[in-house]
C-alpha positions in Angstrom: 0.1 0.1 0.0 2.9 2.3 0.8 3.8 2.5 -3.2 0.2 3.5 -4.3 0.4 6.5 -6.3 -2.2 8.1 -4.2 -1.0 7.3 -0.7 0.4 10.8 -0.1 -3.1 12.1 -0.5 -4.5 9.5 2.0 -1.8 10.5 4.2 -2.5 14.2 4.1 -6.2 13.6 4.6 -5.9 12.4 8.2 -9.0 12.5 10.4 -11.0 15.0 8.1 -15.0 15.0 8.0 -16.6 12.8 5.4 -17.0 15.6 3.0 -13.4 16.2 3.1 -12.8 15.7 -0.7 -15.2 18.3 -1.6 -13.5 20.9 0.5 -10.2 19.5 -0.4 -10.7 20.0 -4.4 -12.7 22.9 -4.0 -15.8 22.0 -6.2 -17.5 25.2 -7.3 -21.3 25.3 -6.4 -23.5 25.4 -9.3 -25.6 28.3 -10.1 -23.3 31.0 -8.9 -23.1 33.4 -11.7 -24.9 36.6 -11.7 -27.3 38.6 -9.4 -29.0 37.0 -6.3 -32.1 35.4 -7.0 -34.7 33.4 -5.2 -35.6 30.1 -6.9 -38.8 28.1 -6.0 -39.7 25.2 -8.4 -42.1 22.2 -8.1 -41.0 18.7 -8.8 -43.0 15.8 -9.5 -42.9 12.4 -7.4 -41.3 10.5 -10.0 -38.1 12.5 -9.4 -38.4 14.3 -6.0 -36.6 11.3 -4.1 -33.6 11.8 -6.2 -33.5 15.5 -5.7 -33.9 15.3 -2.0 -30.8 12.9 -2.0 -28.4 15.5 -3.3 -27.3 18.7 -2.1 -27.6 21.0 -5.3 -26.9 24.0 -3.7 -25.8 25.2 -0.1 -28.9 27.5 0.2 -31.5 24.8 -0.8 -34.5 24.0 1.1 -36.6 21.2 0.1 -40.4 21.3 1.2 -42.3 17.8 1.1 -45.8 18.0 -0.5 -48.6 16.0 -0.4 -48.7 13.0 -3.0 -44.9 12.6 -2.9 -44.0 16.0 -4.8 -41.5 18.5 -3.3 -40.8 22.4 -3.7 -37.2 23.1 -4.1 -36.1 26.8 -3.0 -32.7 28.2 -3.2 -31.0 31.6 -3.4 -28.8 31.4 -6.4 -26.7 33.8 -8.4 -28.3 34.5 -11.9 -30.6 32.1 -13.5 -28.7 30.8 -16.5 -27.4 27.7 -14.9 -30.5 26.9 -13.0 -32.5 27.3 -16.0 -30.7 24.4 -17.6 -30.9 22.4 -14.6 -34.6 22.7 -14.3 -34.9 22.0 -17.8 -33.3 18.8 -17.5 -36.3 17.7 -15.6 -38.6 18.4 -18.6 -42.4 17.9 -17.5 -41.3 16.7 -14.1 -40.6 20.2 -13.0 -42.4 23.5 -12.9 -40.9 26.9 -11.9 -42.9 28.7 -9.3 -40.6 31.8 -8.8 -39.5 34.1 -10.0 -42.0 35.0 -13.0 -39.3 35.9 -15.4 -37.6 32.7 -15.2 -41.0 31.0 -15.6 -41.7 33.0 -18.7 -38.3 32.0 -20.1 -38.9 28.5 -19.5 -42.3 28.8 -21.0 -40.9 30.6 -24.1 -38.2 27.8 -24.4 -40.8 25.0 -24.5 -42.9 26.8 -27.1 -39.7 27.1 -29.4 -39.2 23.1 -28.9 -42.7 22.4 -29.4 -42.6 24.3 -32.7 -39.2 22.5 -33.9 -40.6 19.0 -33.2 -43.8 20.0 -35.1 -42.1 21.1 -38.4 -41.0 18.4 -40.4 -40.4 20.6 -43.3 -37.9 22.7 -41.5 -36.2 19.5 -40.2 -35.7 18.5 -43.7 -34.5 21.8 -44.9 -32.1 21.9 -42.0 -30.9 18.3 -42.9 -30.5 19.3 -46.6 -28.5 22.6 -45.6 -26.1 20.5 -43.7 -26.0 17.3 -46.0 -27.4 15.3 -43.2 -29.7 12.9 -45.0 -27.9 9.7 -46.6 
């Protein structure tokens, strides 16, 4: 074991707490670019358990709702990164606050719907990039 390449790291750890690795490599918190914003989002029971299992942000608060859904709250800096995170949950998430973020997500969902409804545009795009075989 003494010759293992990571033994020096293990020796330096000593008796640190269980979350030593996160502190040691200084993982930046997500959602940390921009002005402070209070985020409030609802999550469907299908994904609520997974969201509750992780710490997504240091300021997060999770409120259990009836029927297994949750409300996720956090004070984040800017909405760009959390917007993409919320979008990864698709229809299993609903932004409750702030209203401008909710409106951005609704507009994005409308653009996505239009893209998927227009096979003609897809064919034109494929032709433009020689994507059809």
